[in-house]
matplotlib code that plots the C-alpha trace (Angstrom):
import matplotlib.pyplot as plt

x = [-104.6, -103.8, -107.3, -107.0, -103.7, -104.9, -108.0, -105.8, -103.1, -105.1, -108.6, -107.8, -105.9, -103.2, -103.3, -106.9, -105.9, -103.1, -105.5, -108.0, -105.3, -104.2, -107.8, -108.3, -105.2, -105.8, -109.5, -108.8, -106.2, -108.5, -111.4, -109.5, -107.9, -111.4, -112.7, -109.9, -110.9, -114.6, -113.8, -112.3, -115.0, -118.3, -121.7, -122.4, -118.7, -118.8, -121.8, -120.4, -117.0, -118.8, -120.8, -117.7, -115.8, -118.7, -119.3, -115.6, -115.2, -118.3, -117.2, -113.8, -115.2, -117.5, -114.9, -112.3, -114.7, -115.9, -112.5, -111.2, -114.3, -113.4, -110.2, -112.0, -111.5, -114.5, -115.3, -118.4, -120.5, -120.8, -122.6, -124.0, -127.6, -127.9, -130.4, -128.3, -125.1, -126.6, -128.0, -124.6, -123.2, -125.9, -125.3, -121.6, -122.2, -125.1, -123.2, -120.1, -122.2, -123.9, -120.7, -118.8, -121.7, -121.7, -118.0, -118.0, -120.8, -120.0, -117.3, -114.6, -117.0, -117.2, -119.3, -116.1, -115.1, -118.7, -119.0, -115.9, -117.4, -120.5, -118.3, -116.5, -119.8, -121.1, -118.1, -118.9, -122.6, -121.6, -119.4, -122.0, -124.7, -122.3, -121.7, -125.5, -125.5, -122.9, -124.6, -122.8, -123.7, -123.6, -124.3, -122.3, -121.6, -120.4, -117.9, -119.5, -116.4, -114.8, -117.9, -117.9, -114.2, -114.7, -117.4, -115.2, -112.1, -114.0, -115.6, -112.3, -110.3, -113.1, -113.2, -109.4, -109.5, -111.7, -109.9, -106.6, -108.3, -110.2, -107.6, -104.2, -101.0, -98.8, -98.7, -98.2, -101.7, -103.2, -101.3, -102.4, -106.1, -105.6, -103.9, -106.7, -109.3, -107.4, -107.3, -111.0, -111.8, -109.2, -110.1, -113.9, -113.3, -110.6, -111.9, -115.3, -114.0, -112.2, -115.6, -116.9, -117.0, -118.6, -120.3, -120.6, -123.7, -123.8, -127.5, -128.3, -129.3, -128.0, -130.7, -130.8, -130.9, -127.5, -124.6, -121.7, -118.3, -117.4, -120.3, -119.3, -115.7, -116.9, -119.0, -115.9, -113.8, -116.2, -116.6, -112.8, -112.8, -115.4, -113.3, -110.2, -112.2, -113.6, -110.1, -108.7, -111.5, -111.1, -107.4, -107.8, -110.4, -108.3, -105.2, -107.1, -108.6, -105.2, -103.6, -106.3, -105.9, -102.1, -102.4, -104.8, -102.6, -99.5, -101.3, -102.3, -98.9, -97.3, -99.9, -101.1, -104.9, -105.8, -104.3, -103.8, -100.2, -97.4, -96.0, -92.4, -91.9, -93.0, -90.8, -87.8, -88.2, -88.6, -85.6, -83.4, -84.6, -84.0, -80.5, -79.6, -80.6, -79.1, -77.1, -76.3, -76.3, -79.5, -79.3, -81.8, -83.0, -85.0, -87.4, -88.4, -91.2, -93.9, -96.9, -96.4, -99.3, -100.8, -100.8, -102.8, -105.4, -105.7, -105.8, -108.4, -110.7, -110.0, -108.4, -111.2, -110.1, -106.5, -107.5, -109.4, -106.3, -104.1, -106.6, -106.9, -103.1, -102.6, -104.9, -103.3, -99.8, -100.6, -101.9, -98.7, -96.4, -95.3, -93.2, -90.0, -91.3, -92.6, -94.2, -95.1, -96.5, -94.1, -95.9, -98.1, -97.8, -94.4, -93.9, -91.0, -90.7, -88.2, -87.3, -85.1, -84.5, -82.2, -79.8, -79.6, -80.9, -83.7, -85.2, -85.7, -86.6, -89.5, -90.8, -90.5, -92.4, -95.2, -95.5, -95.5, -98.1, -100.5, -100.0, -100.6, -103.9, -106.8, -108.8, -112.6, -113.9, -117.3, -117.6, -114.0, -111.0, -107.9, -104.5, -101.1, -97.6, -94.4, -90.7, -88.8, -85.4, -83.6, -80.7, -79.0, -77.7, -73.9, -71.4, -71.1, -74.3, -77.0, -80.7, -80.9, -78.1, -80.1, -83.3, -81.3, -79.7, -83.0, -84.4, -81.4, -82.0, -85.7, -85.0, -82.6, -85.4, -87.8, -85.3, -85.4, -89.1, -92.4, -92.5, -88.7, -86.6, -83.2, -80.6, -78.4, -74.7, -72.1, -71.8, -75.4, -74.4, -72.0, -74.7, -77.3, -75.0, -74.2, -77.9, -78.5, -75.7, -77.0, -80.5, -79.3, -77.0, -79.9, -82.0, -79.0, -78.2, -81.6, -81.4, -77.9, -78.6, -76.6, -79.3, -79.7, -81.7, -80.2, -82.2, -82.6, -83.7, -86.8, -86.6, -88.8, -87.9, -87.9, -86.5, -84.4, -86.1, -86.2, -89.8, -89.3, -87.1, -87.2, -86.0, -83.6, -82.4, -78.6, -76.9, -73.6, -72.3, -69.5, -67.5, -68.7, -69.0, -71.9, -74.1, -75.9, -79.8, -79.7, -78.0, -80.1, -83.6, -84.3, -83.2, -85.4, -88.3, -87.8, -87.4, -90.4, -88.1, -89.1, -92.2, -90.2, -87.6, -90.3, -91.9, -88.6, -88.0, -91.5, -91.2, -87.6, -88.6, -91.6, -89.6, -86.9, -89.3, -91.4, -88.3, -87.6, -88.3, -88.9, -92.0, -91.1, -92.8, -91.0, -91.5, -91.2, -91.2, -93.7, -92.8, -95.3, -95.6, -96.4, -99.2, -100.8, -100.5, -104.0, -102.3, -100.3, -102.7, -102.9, -99.0, -98.9, -101.5, -99.6, -96.3, -98.0, -99.5, -96.3, -94.1, -96.6, -95.9, -98.8, -100.3, -100.1, -96.3, -96.0, -96.0, -96.0, -94.5, -96.2, -95.0, -97.2, -96.0, -97.2, -100.7, -100.9, -100.0, -103.4, -105.4, -108.5, -106.5, -104.2, -107.2, -108.7, -105.4, -104.8, -108.2, -107.7, -104.4, -105.9, -108.6, -105.7, -104.6, -101.5, -100.4, -99.9, -97.5, -97.1, -93.4, -91.5, -94.3, -94.1, -92.4, -95.6, -98.2, -101.3, -100.2, -103.2, -105.8, -104.0, -104.3, -108.0, -108.7, -106.4, -106.4, -102.8, -101.5, -98.3, -96.7, -92.9, -91.5, -88.9, -85.3, -84.8, -87.1, -85.7, -82.1, -83.0, -85.0, -82.1, -80.9, -83.9, -87.0, -89.1, -88.1, -88.8, -92.2, -93.1, -92.1, -94.0, -97.2, -97.1, -96.8, -99.8, -101.9, -101.0, -101.8, -105.3, -105.9, -104.5, -101.9, -98.4, -95.4, -91.9, -89.1, -86.5, -82.8, -82.2, -78.4, -77.6, -78.5, -80.1, -82.4, -83.6, -83.9, -86.2, -88.3, -88.7, -89.7, -92.4, -93.7, -92.6, -93.0, -90.7, -87.4, -85.1, -81.6, -77.9, -78.0, -79.3, -77.4, -76.7, -78.5, -76.8, -77.3, -79.3, -76.4, -76.1, -79.6, -79.5, -79.1, -82.3, -84.6, -83.7, -84.1, -87.3, -89.6, -90.3, -93.4, -96.3, -94.1, -95.1, -92.2, -89.7, -86.1, -83.5, -81.0, -77.6]
y = [-22.9, -24.7, -24.1, -20.4, -20.1, -22.1, -19.9, -16.8, -17.9, -20.0, -18.6, -14.9, -12.6, -11.2, -7.8, -7.3, -8.7, -6.1, -3.3, -4.6, -4.6, -1.1, 0.2, -1.7, -0.3, 3.3, 3.2, 1.6, 4.2, 7.0, 5.4, 4.9, 8.4, 9.9, 7.7, 8.6, 12.3, 11.4, 10.5, 13.9, 15.9, 17.1, 18.0, 18.4, 18.0, 14.6, 13.5, 14.6, 12.9, 9.8, 9.7, 10.3, 7.5, 5.0, 5.9, 5.6, 2.4, 0.8, 2.0, 0.6, -2.8, -2.9, -1.7, -4.2, -7.1, -6.3, -5.3, -8.7, -10.4, -8.8, -10.8, -14.1, -16.6, -18.7, -20.6, -19.3, -16.2, -14.3, -11.1, -9.3, -8.8, -5.0, -4.8, -7.2, -5.4, -2.1, -3.6, -5.0, -1.5, -0.2, -3.0, -2.1, 1.5, 1.0, -1.7, 0.5, 3.4, 1.2, -0.3, 3.0, 4.7, 2.0, 2.5, 6.3, 6.7, 3.6, 5.3, 2.9, 0.1, -3.3, -1.5, -0.1, -3.6, -4.6, -1.8, -3.2, -6.6, -5.1, -3.5, -6.8, -8.8, -6.1, -6.6, -10.4, -9.6, -7.3, -10.1, -12.8, -10.5, -9.6, -13.2, -13.7, -11.0, -13.1, -14.8, -17.7, -20.5, -23.1, -23.7, -22.3, -24.9, -23.6, -25.1, -23.9, -24.3, -21.5, -19.4, -19.7, -18.9, -15.8, -14.6, -15.2, -13.6, -10.5, -10.0, -10.5, -8.2, -5.6, -5.6, -5.3, -2.3, -0.3, -1.5, 0.0, 3.3, 3.4, 1.9, 3.0, 2.2, 4.2, 6.1, 2.9, 1.8, 4.0, 1.9, -1.3, -0.3, 0.2, -3.2, -4.9, -3.3, -4.5, -8.0, -7.9, -7.1, -9.4, -12.4, -11.9, -12.0, -14.6, -17.0, -16.5, -17.2, -20.3, -21.6, -21.4, -24.2, -23.4, -26.4, -25.3, -26.1, -24.6, -25.2, -22.8, -19.4, -16.0, -13.4, -10.7, -8.0, -8.8, -6.3, -7.4, -7.3, -4.3, -2.3, -3.3, -2.3, 1.1, 1.3, 0.4, 2.9, 5.8, 4.8, 4.8, 8.3, 9.3, 7.8, 9.6, 12.9, 12.4, 11.5, 14.7, 16.8, 15.3, 15.8, 19.5, 20.1, 18.4, 20.3, 23.6, 22.9, 21.9, 25.0, 27.2, 25.5, 25.8, 29.5, 30.1, 28.2, 30.0, 33.4, 32.4, 31.2, 34.5, 37.0, 38.1, 37.2, 40.2, 43.0, 41.4, 42.6, 40.1, 38.3, 37.6, 34.7, 36.8, 39.7, 37.4, 36.0, 39.4, 40.8, 37.9, 38.2, 42.0, 41.5, 39.0, 41.4, 44.6, 46.5, 50.0, 53.0, 52.0, 50.3, 48.5, 50.1, 48.2, 50.1, 48.5, 49.9, 49.0, 50.8, 53.0, 52.9, 49.8, 47.8, 50.6, 50.2, 46.5, 46.9, 49.7, 48.9, 45.2, 43.1, 43.8, 47.4, 46.4, 44.3, 47.2, 49.4, 46.8, 46.4, 50.2, 50.7, 47.7, 49.2, 52.6, 51.3, 49.3, 52.5, 54.4, 51.7, 52.4, 50.8, 49.1, 49.3, 46.4, 46.3, 43.5, 42.7, 40.4, 39.8, 41.5, 45.2, 44.8, 45.8, 46.0, 47.8, 47.9, 50.2, 49.1, 52.7, 54.1, 56.7, 59.1, 59.2, 61.5, 58.7, 56.4, 59.2, 60.3, 56.7, 56.6, 59.9, 58.6, 55.6, 57.7, 60.1, 57.2, 55.5, 58.7, 59.4, 58.9, 55.7, 55.8, 52.6, 52.2, 55.8, 56.1, 57.8, 55.6, 57.0, 55.3, 56.4, 54.8, 55.2, 54.0, 52.5, 52.3, 50.1, 50.1, 46.9, 47.0, 44.7, 41.4, 41.9, 39.2, 39.9, 38.7, 41.2, 44.0, 43.2, 43.1, 46.4, 48.0, 46.7, 48.2, 51.6, 51.4, 51.1, 54.0, 56.0, 55.1, 56.4, 59.7, 60.1, 59.3, 59.5, 59.6, 58.3, 56.9, 55.5, 52.6, 53.0, 50.5, 52.1, 51.1, 47.4, 47.9, 49.6, 47.0, 44.1, 45.9, 46.2, 42.6, 41.4, 43.5, 42.2, 38.6, 39.5, 41.1, 38.0, 35.9, 38.6, 38.5, 34.7, 35.0, 37.7, 40.5, 43.2, 45.0, 47.9, 51.3, 53.7, 57.4, 59.4, 61.6, 64.4, 67.0, 70.3, 72.2, 69.8, 67.5, 64.5, 61.3, 60.7, 57.9, 56.2, 55.6, 52.2, 52.5, 49.5, 48.9, 46.2, 44.8, 43.2, 40.6, 42.0, 45.5, 46.5, 48.8, 49.3, 52.7, 52.5, 54.8, 52.0, 49.0, 50.4, 51.5, 48.1, 46.3, 48.5, 47.8, 44.1, 43.7, 42.4, 45.5, 43.7, 40.8, 43.1, 45.4, 42.5, 41.7, 45.3, 45.5, 42.3, 43.0, 46.6, 45.3, 42.6, 45.0, 47.6, 45.0, 44.2, 47.7, 48.6, 52.2, 51.9, 54.4, 54.5, 53.0, 54.4, 52.2, 53.3, 51.8, 51.4, 52.2, 48.5, 47.5, 50.1, 48.7, 45.1, 43.9, 41.7, 44.5, 45.2, 41.5, 41.4, 44.3, 42.7, 39.4, 41.1, 42.9, 39.6, 37.6, 40.2, 41.5, 45.1, 47.5, 48.8, 52.4, 52.2, 51.4, 54.4, 53.7, 56.4, 56.7, 59.0, 61.1, 59.3, 56.0, 57.5, 59.1, 55.8, 54.4, 56.9, 54.7, 51.6, 53.7, 55.2, 51.8, 50.4, 53.4, 53.1, 49.4, 50.1, 52.8, 50.3, 48.1, 51.0, 51.8, 55.4, 56.8, 59.6, 61.4, 61.3, 63.7, 66.3, 69.0, 66.9, 65.8, 67.6, 67.3, 67.6, 69.8, 67.5, 64.6, 66.2, 66.6, 63.1, 60.9, 60.5, 61.2, 61.2, 63.1, 65.1, 64.9, 67.9, 66.9, 67.7, 69.7, 72.5, 72.3, 72.7, 76.1, 77.7, 79.9, 81.0, 80.6, 82.7, 80.3, 77.3, 79.2, 80.2, 76.6, 75.2, 78.1, 77.6, 73.9, 74.3, 76.8, 74.4, 71.4, 73.3, 74.3, 70.6, 69.5, 67.3, 67.1, 68.0, 66.5, 68.2, 66.0, 66.9, 69.1, 69.5, 73.0, 75.4, 77.7, 74.9, 74.2, 77.8, 78.5, 75.4, 76.3, 79.8, 78.6, 76.0, 72.7, 70.1, 67.3, 67.1, 64.4, 64.8, 64.7, 67.5, 64.9, 61.9, 59.9, 56.6, 53.7, 50.0, 48.6, 48.8, 52.5, 53.1, 50.6, 53.4, 55.0, 52.1, 49.9, 52.7, 52.6, 55.4, 58.2, 57.8, 59.6, 60.4, 59.7, 57.5, 60.1, 60.3, 63.0, 62.6, 61.7]
z = [70.6, 67.4, 66.1, 66.8, 65.1, 62.1, 61.8, 61.9, 59.5, 57.0, 57.1, 57.1, 54.7, 57.0, 55.2, 56.4, 59.9, 60.1, 59.1, 61.7, 64.4, 63.5, 63.7, 67.0, 68.6, 67.5, 68.5, 71.8, 72.7, 71.8, 73.7, 76.9, 76.7, 76.4, 79.2, 81.6, 81.2, 81.6, 85.3, 85.9, 84.1, 85.6, 84.3, 80.6, 79.7, 81.4, 79.5, 76.2, 76.8, 77.9, 74.6, 72.5, 74.3, 73.9, 70.3, 69.4, 71.4, 69.8, 66.3, 66.9, 67.8, 64.8, 62.3, 63.7, 63.3, 59.8, 58.5, 59.7, 58.1, 54.8, 55.0, 56.0, 53.2, 52.2, 49.0, 47.2, 47.5, 50.7, 51.8, 54.8, 56.0, 56.1, 59.1, 61.3, 60.3, 61.3, 64.5, 65.4, 65.1, 67.4, 69.9, 70.0, 70.7, 73.2, 75.2, 75.3, 76.6, 79.2, 80.5, 80.6, 82.4, 85.1, 85.5, 85.4, 88.0, 90.1, 92.1, 93.4, 94.1, 92.3, 89.7, 88.3, 87.0, 86.3, 83.8, 82.0, 82.0, 80.3, 77.7, 77.0, 76.8, 74.4, 72.2, 72.1, 71.4, 68.5, 67.1, 67.2, 65.9, 63.1, 62.4, 62.3, 59.5, 57.6, 54.7, 52.9, 50.6, 53.3, 57.0, 59.9, 62.6, 66.1, 68.5, 71.7, 73.8, 71.9, 72.0, 75.8, 75.9, 73.8, 76.2, 79.2, 77.7, 76.5, 79.9, 81.8, 79.6, 79.5, 83.3, 83.4, 81.1, 83.4, 86.4, 85.2, 84.5, 87.8, 90.1, 88.7, 90.6, 88.2, 85.0, 83.0, 83.9, 81.2, 78.6, 80.4, 80.0, 76.2, 75.9, 77.9, 75.6, 72.5, 74.0, 74.7, 71.1, 69.6, 71.9, 71.2, 67.4, 66.9, 69.6, 68.1, 64.5, 65.8, 66.9, 63.3, 60.8, 57.4, 55.7, 52.1, 50.1, 46.5, 46.3, 49.0, 47.6, 48.9, 49.6, 47.1, 49.8, 51.3, 51.1, 49.0, 50.6, 48.5, 50.0, 53.5, 52.7, 51.7, 54.9, 57.0, 55.1, 55.7, 59.4, 59.7, 58.2, 60.7, 63.5, 62.4, 62.1, 65.6, 66.9, 65.3, 66.7, 70.1, 70.1, 69.0, 71.7, 74.3, 73.2, 73.2, 76.6, 78.0, 76.5, 77.9, 81.3, 81.1, 80.3, 83.2, 85.6, 84.4, 84.8, 88.3, 89.1, 87.9, 89.2, 92.5, 92.8, 95.0, 93.0, 89.5, 89.5, 88.7, 91.7, 92.9, 90.5, 87.6, 88.6, 89.1, 85.6, 84.1, 85.9, 84.8, 81.2, 81.2, 82.8, 80.0, 77.3, 78.7, 76.1, 74.9, 77.3, 79.1, 82.5, 84.7, 87.9, 90.6, 92.9, 96.3, 98.4, 100.9, 102.4, 105.5, 108.0, 106.3, 109.6, 111.2, 108.4, 109.1, 112.9, 112.9, 110.0, 109.5, 106.8, 104.3, 104.3, 103.9, 100.9, 99.4, 99.8, 98.1, 95.2, 94.7, 94.8, 92.5, 90.0, 90.2, 89.9, 86.8, 85.1, 85.7, 84.5, 81.0, 78.3, 79.5, 83.1, 85.3, 88.7, 91.0, 94.4, 96.1, 99.4, 102.0, 101.4, 99.6, 96.0, 93.5, 90.2, 87.4, 84.6, 81.6, 80.5, 83.3, 81.9, 84.8, 88.4, 87.3, 85.2, 88.2, 90.5, 88.2, 88.2, 92.0, 92.3, 90.1, 92.4, 95.5, 94.1, 93.3, 96.7, 98.7, 97.1, 99.6, 99.2, 100.0, 101.7, 103.2, 104.2, 105.5, 103.9, 104.1, 103.5, 103.4, 102.3, 101.1, 100.8, 97.8, 97.6, 94.2, 93.1, 89.7, 88.0, 88.0, 86.4, 88.1, 90.2, 90.1, 90.1, 93.7, 94.7, 93.0, 94.9, 98.2, 97.4, 96.6, 100.0, 101.8, 100.1, 101.0, 104.7, 104.5, 102.8, 105.6, 108.1, 106.2, 106.6, 104.7, 100.9, 100.6, 97.8, 98.4, 95.9, 97.1, 97.6, 98.9, 102.3, 103.1, 103.0, 105.9, 108.0, 107.0, 108.0, 111.2, 112.0, 111.1, 113.3, 116.2, 115.7, 116.0, 118.9, 120.7, 120.7, 122.0, 124.5, 126.1, 126.4, 127.9, 130.4, 128.8, 129.4, 132.7, 134.0, 135.0, 137.2, 136.7, 139.7, 139.7, 142.2, 143.9, 142.4, 145.6, 148.2, 146.0, 147.5, 145.4, 144.5, 142.0, 139.4, 135.7, 134.5, 131.5, 129.5, 129.0, 126.9, 128.0, 124.9, 125.4, 122.5, 121.9, 125.6, 126.5, 123.4, 123.6, 123.5, 120.6, 118.6, 119.5, 120.3, 116.7, 115.5, 118.0, 116.9, 113.2, 113.7, 116.1, 118.9, 120.9, 122.1, 123.6, 125.0, 126.4, 128.3, 129.9, 130.9, 132.4, 134.4, 135.6, 136.7, 138.6, 140.2, 141.3, 142.6, 144.5, 146.5, 147.7, 151.3, 150.3, 148.1, 145.5, 142.1, 139.0, 135.5, 132.4, 128.8, 126.4, 122.7, 119.9, 119.0, 122.6, 122.8, 119.6, 120.9, 122.0, 124.7, 126.3, 129.2, 130.0, 130.0, 132.5, 134.7, 134.6, 135.5, 138.5, 139.7, 139.3, 141.1, 143.7, 142.8, 143.7, 140.5, 141.8, 142.0, 138.2, 135.8, 132.1, 129.9, 126.5, 123.7, 121.5, 118.4, 119.8, 120.3, 116.9, 115.2, 116.2, 118.2, 118.9, 119.9, 122.1, 123.9, 124.6, 125.8, 128.2, 129.7, 130.2, 131.9, 134.1, 135.2, 136.6, 138.8, 136.8, 136.3, 132.7, 131.8, 128.5, 127.6, 125.4, 125.6, 122.9, 120.2, 118.6, 116.5, 118.6, 122.2, 123.3, 121.9, 123.6, 127.0, 126.5, 125.2, 127.2, 131.0, 131.8, 135.3, 134.5, 131.7, 131.0, 129.2, 126.6, 127.4, 124.2, 125.6, 129.1, 127.7, 126.2, 129.0, 130.2, 126.8, 124.3, 124.9, 122.7, 124.7, 127.9, 126.6, 125.7, 129.1, 130.8, 128.8, 129.4, 133.1, 133.1, 131.0, 133.1, 136.3, 134.9, 134.0, 137.4, 135.8, 137.5, 135.3, 135.3, 133.4, 131.8, 131.1, 134.1, 134.2, 135.5, 138.3, 135.7, 134.7, 138.2, 139.1, 136.1, 136.9, 140.6, 139.6, 137.2, 139.6, 138.1, 140.8, 139.6, 137.7, 136.2, 135.0, 135.6, 138.1, 140.6, 139.4, 136.2, 135.5, 137.2, 138.0, 140.9, 143.4, 143.1, 144.5, 147.4, 150.0, 148.8, 148.0, 151.0, 153.5, 155.6, 154.5, 157.0, 159.1, 157.3, 154.3, 150.8, 150.0, 149.0, 150.3, 150.3, 147.6, 148.9]

ax = plt.figure().add_subplot(projection="3d")
ax.plot(x, y, z, "-o")
ax.set_aspect("equal")
plt.show()
């Protein structure tokens, strides 16, 4: 150690040593920075970065060595053999390239450290070849212990440098790799110089071809300039690449990849920014909307069609969004828009109408014409309201718009919050109520029109809320449908109705209503079959009532489901006949076992000629198609007299009794049926 310190302090000009250390540190940092990126790069980029790292690493080693040699004090004339000096530079670069290649392509095997050892030994080889180029008036005598120590130290520190890059245990490892490379270069040089003793001999000549130290200094200077230029270029390239990557990732993080529209995060940022800059008379309005009938597109044509619809609509919406307007897709088929120039309601209404017009345009996809609609809710930023409040208010307004019909526009007002909270409370209470047994079935009699005999029952759902009392179906059924809970609720009704009916001594049929969402559920026929098997109810006793609206929502799926149900032996009735738009075509296409005329037509048969004509024509049509008809809402003698006169065979209504719980029908369902009868019983 004393010999090393003596060599450093006495035999070197510390100004040159300081310069050499600076070059070594900067070059090592740049080399390891480049090499760390080599391992993450691929293809041509990996090869180019590998070459740059090797060239800068080799150049750093060579410049450090010869800069320190310029400060090496020796009596007499000294110079450098040009060929060996140039060869030492080549050795430095080639060995660095070889070692880094072994490390880069060696994976996580022992080759990772082996490549670093090659780099370290290359540093030592460059040093001793550089010393061979050193010409002095005298003889160089070597202390081989220090030579061996320099080789070992250079190899160990070189292996450690690549180890810290290839097997990091923390972010600080990148600095450890730089320090190890600096130590590899420094130990190779100063241990090697400690091994040198120069025995001067003034009679020995210096070859005329040697480079004087001033020429070497110029060479080192220009090489340092080249290194700095390469460092600057590399930094600029990395910065540009990083910036480009950052911009790409930021764009991806703020935009929806399918439609190209901004996403929820982007909209939230834009809304917060706009809210912070609001001033003057202009206000901010947020529009919330989703796509009506989008689920049907996915179910009938597949998700590829759904994606095509979203892409087409995304492109259209981006073209109708002008200055001071912003639109984003926030999930699924949900979108939000914003305008910063809201002065009067007409401003937001016109923007909403532009959106509706674009969404409602037909979309051609693989020979099919796809159409969707929308309803728009609008909320205006008020004092004290947060962006989150504004979005929530726009959503509330959108659901109110949906209740008004397709393609409607609705502005938010405070009263909607109360209704929305009420709906949310009921939605949560419903789920808890089903678990806690708060629901029960009521039974509505179905009677023979002429004899009054009970020919069946319709199961109706009632909710006995612990605090609200009996909640009308008109209050909770729409909430169950909008929340999707109707499927779970419908399964319970189906099983409970089948279980009850299976226990009756009098095997009367039981009718159960089917919601639109149930009919579109692929698993619904399997649920019906499972309910029949679990309860033991004969399939012919179960009658499923399906509305026209449920069929229109997905015509093809409904037809497949009904045919599947018919194959189980279940009977199918068309409920609320006459309230739809395609009743006649439905009767021709679907295999119905019964038609139920809606109560709104029956109610007017005695006073309204149009209602009477509709009921009469329905009975004639059904008779020609050999389909039985049941009239709902029969409450007066005038109703029953008209229906008897026109030949309607079955009726249902308050004239024969109101819906009631299971106990109210015990006398009918637990009475043995008459011998040879069809299961009917005279009404009490």
